[in-house]
C-alpha positions in Angstrom: 44.0 40.0 -40.1 43.3 41.2 -36.7 43.8 39.2 -33.8 40.7 38.0 -31.8 40.3 38.9 -28.2 38.7 36.2 -26.1 36.1 37.8 -24.0 35.3 35.5 -21.1 32.1 35.7 -18.8 34.5 36.9 -16.0 35.7 39.9 -18.0 32.2 40.8 -19.1 31.1 40.6 -15.3 34.2 42.7 -14.4 33.3 45.3 -17.0 29.7 45.4 -15.7 30.8 46.0 -12.2 33.2 48.9 -13.4 30.3 50.4 -15.3 27.6 50.1 -12.5 30.3 51.6 -10.1 31.1 54.5 -12.6 27.3 55.3 -13.0 27.5 55.9 -9.2 30.3 58.3 -9.6 33.1 55.9 -8.5 35.6 55.7 -11.5 37.5 52.5 -10.5 39.9 52.5 -13.6 41.0 56.0 -13.4 42.1 58.2 -10.5 40.5 61.8 -10.3 43.7 63.3 -11.5 43.8 61.1 -14.8 40.1 62.2 -15.4 40.8 65.8 -14.9 43.8 65.9 -17.0 41.9 64.1 -19.7 39.1 66.5 -19.7 41.5 69.6 -20.0 42.5 68.2 -23.5 40.3 69.4 -26.1 38.7 66.5 -27.9 41.3 63.8 -27.5 38.9 61.2 -29.1 39.9 63.1 -32.5 43.4 61.7 -31.9 41.7 58.3 -33.2 41.7 59.8 -36.7 45.5 59.4 -36.6 46.0 55.4 -37.7 49.0 55.1 -35.4 47.1 56.5 -32.3 43.9 54.1 -33.1 46.1 51.2 -33.3 47.8 52.2 -30.0 44.2 52.5 -28.5 43.1 49.2 -29.6 46.3 47.6 -28.4 45.8 49.2 -25.0 42.1 48.1 -24.7 43.0 44.5 -25.7 45.9 44.5 -23.0 43.6 46.1 -20.5 41.0 43.3 -20.9 43.5 40.6 -20.8 44.6 41.8 -17.1 43.3 39.4 -14.5 42.0 41.9 -11.9 41.3 45.6 -11.1 44.7 46.2 -9.4 46.5 45.0 -12.7 44.1 47.1 -14.8 44.8 50.2 -12.8 48.5 49.7 -12.9 48.4 49.2 -16.5 46.5 52.5 -17.2 48.8 54.3 -14.9 51.6 53.1 -17.1 50.1 54.2 -20.5 51.3 57.2 -22.5 49.2 60.2 -21.5 47.8 60.7 -24.8 46.5 57.1 -25.0 45.1 57.2 -21.4 43.3 60.5 -22.2 41.6 59.1 -25.1 40.5 55.8 -22.9 39.1 58.1 -20.3 36.9 59.9 -23.0 35.8 56.7 -24.5 35.1 55.2 -21.0 32.9 58.2 -20.3 31.1 57.9 -23.7 30.5 54.1 -22.9 29.2 55.1 -19.4 26.8 57.7 -20.8 25.6 55.0 -23.4 25.2 52.5 -20.5 23.1 54.7 -18.7 21.0 55.6 -21.4 20.2 51.7 -22.1 19.4 51.3 -18.3 16.3 53.3 -18.0 15.9 51.8 -14.4 19.0 53.7 -13.3 19.0 57.0 -11.8 20.5 60.1 -13.4 24.3 59.9 -14.1 26.3 61.5 -11.3 29.6 62.1 -13.1 
């Protein structure tokens, strides 16, 4: 049985701030270098077809959400294995695009 992750109001508000900032072109969780490296990789999300990688990404997401503040989240991401971090970068931008599409009042995505 998969463990449940308690998602608090604070986590939701924090994620919303991260997404709104990302829509303006400021990506709080990832450095510019991390983003460049992740996009040099050809389709890292395909790594998710590997059960081990998918479990590592799920674990990383749970751990990331459990961190109390942005600084701790950034430090955690910096310490991740490169493949896992690259997948997270791609997932983040996928979510960001979806977030922008759902918010019709928001201007064109700048990333």
